[in-house]
GUTORDO-282620 format. One record per residue (C-alpha): residue in three letters; x, y, z. Coordinates in steps of 0.05 Angstrom, whole numbers, padded with zeros to 5 digits, always signed. Layout:
BEGIN
ALAXYZ...
***
This chain:
BEGIN
MET-00001+00000+00002THR+00028+00067-00022GLN+00031+00127+00026LYS-00023+00159-00019ASP-00067+00098-00012LYS-00057+00102+00061TRP-00084+00174+00068SER-00135+00167+00022ASP-00165+00106+00062TYR-00156+00153+00125TRP-00194+00211+00093GLN-00251+00166+00066THR-00269+00150+00140GLU-00245+00211+00175SER-00293+00270+00193ALA-00282+00333+00151ALA-00239+00361+00205GLY-00190+00303+00214GLU-00150+00338+00265VAL-00087+00308+00293PHE-00087+00354+00355VAL-00151+00363+00395ASP-00173+00385+00466LYS-00200+00339+00521ASN-00267+00342+00491GLY-00241+00315+00424GLU-00253+00381+00388LYS-00209+00419+00346HIS-00157+00454+00395LYS-00173+00531+00396ALA-00100+00544+00403LEU-00083+00521+00333GLY-00135+00572+00301GLU-00107+00626+00345PHE-00037+00611+00322TRP-00055+00614+00247ARG-00095+00673+00252HIS-00038+00712+00284CYS+00008+00690+00229LEU-00033+00703+00172ASP-00094+00750+00184SER-00049+00812+00182HIS-00027+00806+00112PRO-00056+00843+00054GLU-00117+00823+00011GLY-00096+00781-00049THR-00039+00749-00013SER-00025+00679-00043ILE-00019+00624+00007VAL-00010+00551-00003ASP-00021+00496+00050LEU+00022+00440+00034ALA-00002+00370+00056SER-00062+00405+00073GLY-00111+00351+00093ALA-00184+00377+00094GLY-00163+00450+00106SER-00155+00455+00177ILE-00111+00517+00174PHE-00154+00558+00125ALA-00217+00538+00158ASP-00197+00581+00222LEU-00173+00644+00182SER-00224+00705+00196ARG-00202+00736+00125SER-00198+00673+00086LYS-00242+00699+00030GLN-00193+00759+00020PHE-00131+00713+00004ASP-00112+00678-00058LEU-00111+00606-00025HIS-00085+00541-00052ALA-00078+00470-00020ALA-00036+00411-00042ASP-00047+00342-00014LEU-00033+00268-00035SER-00106+00251-00020PRO-00164+00271-00068GLU-00211+00254-00016ALA-00183+00302+00032LEU-00182+00355-00020SER-00253+00339-00037LYS-00274+00354+00036LEU-00235+00414+00039LYS-00270+00443-00022GLU-00334+00427+00013ARG-00314+00474+00066LEU-00278+00525+00025PRO-00297+00528-00047GLN-00251+00588-00061VAL-00190+00544-00048GLN-00152+00519-00111THR-00127+00453-00101LYS-00073+00400-00128VAL-00066+00327-00116CYS+00009+00318-00104SER+00065+00299-00054ALA+00097+00357-00017SER+00159+00327-00039ALA+00141+00341-00114LEU+00100+00402-00124PRO+00073+00426-00188TYR+00085+00500-00174SER+00137+00542-00209ASP+00195+00573-00165GLY+00173+00630-00125THR+00101+00621-00138PHE+00067+00641-00068ASP+00074+00696-00017ILE+00065+00648+00040VAL+00076+00571+00047VAL+00046+00537+00109SER+00038+00467+00132GLN+00010+00438+00199PHE+00027+00365+00216GLY+00035+00347+00142ILE+00097+00370+00106GLU+00143+00323+00149TYR+00113+00262+00119ALA+00152+00283+00053GLY+00218+00283+00092GLN+00268+00338+00078ALA+00246+00342+00008GLY+00179+00375+00031PHE+00214+00430+00066ILE+00261+00443+00010GLU+00202+00446-00037ALA+00171+00497+00008ALA+00229+00539+00001ARG+00232+00534-00075VAL+00160+00553-00084VAL+00160+00615-00035LYS+00172+00683-00068LYS+00234+00726-00052GLY+00205+00769+00010GLY+00155+00715+00029TYR+00145+00671+00088ILE+00147+00600+00110HIS+00105+00579+00173VAL+00108+00506+00192LEU+00081+00466+00249CYS+00107+00395+00247HIS+00113+00330+00290ILE+00162+00333+00348GLU+00195+00268+00371ASP+00175+00252+00443GLY+00129+00312+00446TYR+00057+00313+00467ILE+00027+00281+00405ASP+00087+00231+00393SER+00086+00205+00461LYS+00011+00195+00457ASN+00020+00162+00390LYS+00070+00116+00419SER+00025+00095+00474GLU-00031+00080+00425LEU+00015+00043+00378HIS+00042-00004+00430GLY-00031-00017+00454ALA-00053-00036+00382GLN+00012-00077+00370LEU-00006-00111+00438VAL-00074-00131+00410LYS-00038-00165+00348GLU+00017-00195+00389LEU-00036-00228+00438ALA-00083-00250+00384PHE-00134-00217+00427ILE-00188-00212+00374GLU-00179-00283+00346LYS-00185-00309+00419ALA-00247-00265+00428ILE-00277-00293+00365ALA-00265-00362+00386VAL-00295-00355+00452THR-00356-00320+00426ASP-00368-00371+00376ALA-00362-00426+00427SER-00407-00387+00477PHE-00466-00396+00431GLN-00455-00470+00420GLN-00474-00530+00465ASN-00404-00553+00471GLN-00375-00547+00541ALA-00312-00573+00522LEU-00301-00526+00468LEU-00324-00467+00506LYS-00275-00485+00563LYS-00216-00492+00512THR-00229-00427+00484PHE-00242-00391+00551ASP-00179-00413+00577GLN-00143-00387+00516PHE-00175-00323+00523VAL-00165-00310+00597ALA-00091-00326+00586VAL-00081-00261+00548GLU-00140-00220+00577PRO-00106-00198+00638LEU-00043-00172+00596LEU-00086-00125+00554ALA-00127-00106+00617ASP-00065-00082+00652TYR-00043-00042+00589VAL-00113-00010+00582ASN-00114+00011+00656ASN-00052+00046+00643SER-00063+00078+00577THR-00135+00099+00571GLN-00139+00124+00496GLY-00130+00086+00432ILE-00161+00031+00391HIS-00139-00019+00444HIS-00180+00012+00501HIS-00245+00018+00456LEU-00232-00056+00436TYR-00222-00083+00506HIS-00284-00050+00541GLY-00330-00056+00481PHE-00316-00131+00476LYS-00320-00139+00552THR-00392-00107+00546LEU-00414-00149+00489PHE-00394-00214+00519ILE-00426-00200+00587LYS-00489-00180+00551ARG-00483-00231+00494GLU-00553-00258+00504ALA-00581-00193+00480TYR-00543-00199+00415SER-00535-00248+00359LYS-00470-00283+00350GLN-00466-00251+00281ASP-00470-00184+00309ILE-00414-00197+00360LEU-00371-00227+00308SER-00382-00173+00257TRP-00363-00122+00309LEU-00298-00158+00321GLU-00282-00163+00251GLY-00292-00093+00242MET-00245-00078+00302GLN-00192-00119+00272LYS-00193-00076+00208GLN-00187-00014+00251VAL-00131-00037+00295ASP-00091-00056+00229GLU-00107+00010+00202SER-00081+00044+00269ILE-00018+00007+00268ILE-00002+00037+00198ARG-00026+00106+00213LEU+00009+00113+00281SER+00072+00083+00254GLU+00071+00135+00197MET+00064+00188+00246ARG+00117+00166+00294LYS+00164+00158+00233ALA+00147+00230+00214ALA+00163+00262+00281SER+00229+00300+00279SER+00286+00301+00331ALA+00327+00364+00346ASP+00382+00339+00298ASP+00334+00327+00243MET+00310+00399+00250LYS+00379+00424+00252GLU+00396+00387+00184ILE+00333+00414+00152THR+00345+00490+00172SER+00416+00479+00149LYS+00389+00461+00080LEU+00341+00517+00078THR+00395+00567+00099ALA+00437+00541+00037MET+00376+00555-00005GLY+00374+00628+00015MET+00321+00626+00071LYS+00334+00680+00125GLU+00313+00698+00194LEU+00305+00619+00206LYS+00271+00604+00272CYS+00260+00533+00296GLU+00232+00522+00364PRO+00188+00475+00405PHE+00113+00498+00401LEU+00091+00502+00473LEU+00022+00511+00502PRO+00005+00529+00577ASP-00038+00468+00591HIS+00012+00417+00564GLN+00083+00398+00596LEU+00107+00371+00533PRO+00114+00407+00467VAL+00060+00397+00415ALA+00104+00412+00351TRP+00162+00446+00324TYR+00149+00512+00296LEU+00195+00532+00237SER+00189+00600+00207SER+00233+00635+00155THR+00233+00693+00102LYS+00267+00688+00033
***
């Protein structure tokens, strides 16, 4: 499966918002909107801005003056851009990788990206510097290694991988199937196999309360206890659906962790941007008062 296929699958099932960084209520974090308004709203009417690896348009959706700008968005996923166009019809879109942009040198006044450009590696940052005009600006928020998001992803990825390692869903399917049959020997066998792994996942769920592993464990526990209220097929279909979600979570979370940049990574990127003529380079952790760990790297520069 290509990176384009992975993200297209993600956007086919994701809401229009598709936010990586949300508040405790699961809503888009207000701090991001405030950040982008601070960066962009003061620029004059007609300013050309491109969002690289834009997703469904999280950055542009929060601009109070979005209709006064010449907005463009580039993303690998046609599904993401389709959702963006539904929200913001005035945005001109291109389906492409951030590592190979179909724009001429010096096309845009401002280049932005939020949790996206880093998936293209260093080539994404180099392309950003190429397509920004002389005198223009780059503003990027990108994943930071061992920051708030990456640490959360690490915990959720381990939980999803643990589900696979324990064959938890396969054992849950077996014990569910046996529980609807009149075969006590089979039920005892499958139940013993299930309870041999259940405490291992339960222990991790108690210490890591977010992620697909948490939803799976508590969902199946409820279904199995109340199984007389459901058909066998209802429970098995739910478990099969969860298996697909676990597999997809492992792929997505692995990609996000791989994209998270260390201080050395960002030092190398800023060095390459300097060599391309970028000036006033700033690269620092993006901090918020209610988070002990940084949320992202904030990289900004002029040309």
